[in-house]
N, C-alpha and C positions, 0 to 999 in steps of 0.2 A: 193426415197429422205428423207422421214421419217427415215427410218432405217440409212443412214448414219449421218443423225442431231443425232440421238441417240447413234451411235457407238463414235462421235466424243466428245460428250458431256461426254461419258463415260470414253474415253480414258485420256480427261482432267481432272475430277473427280480422277481418278485412280493416275495420275501423280500427283498430290495435294496431296492425301495422302502419298504418297512414299516422297515426298519431306517433308512434315511434321514428319513422321515418323524419317527421317535422321537428323531433326533439333533435335527432341526428345532425339534420342541415341548421341546428339553432335558432328555428321559426320559434321555439316556446319565448325564449329570450329577446327577441324581437316584438313579439306579440305584448309581452311584461310591458317594455319600456314604451310602449306606444298606449297603452291603457292606463299607464302611472303619468302620461303626458296628458292623456283628454281628462283623467281624475282632477290633476293639477289645475286644467283651466276651469271644470266644474267648479271648485269652490273659493278659485279667485285668487290663485296663487301664482300665475303666469303660465308659461310652455312654450 
C-alpha cells in the first residue's frame, strides 16, 4: 500500500512540474488562443 501512495504522489508532482514548464514556456497562452478561435468558429463568428 505504501508503494502505491509513493507512486501516486510522484506522478502528481511530475504532472505539476510539466504544467509549470508549459506555463513558463508560454504554452498556456497559445492553447488559450487556439481554443478561443475554435469556439468562435463553432458559434459561427469566423476564425
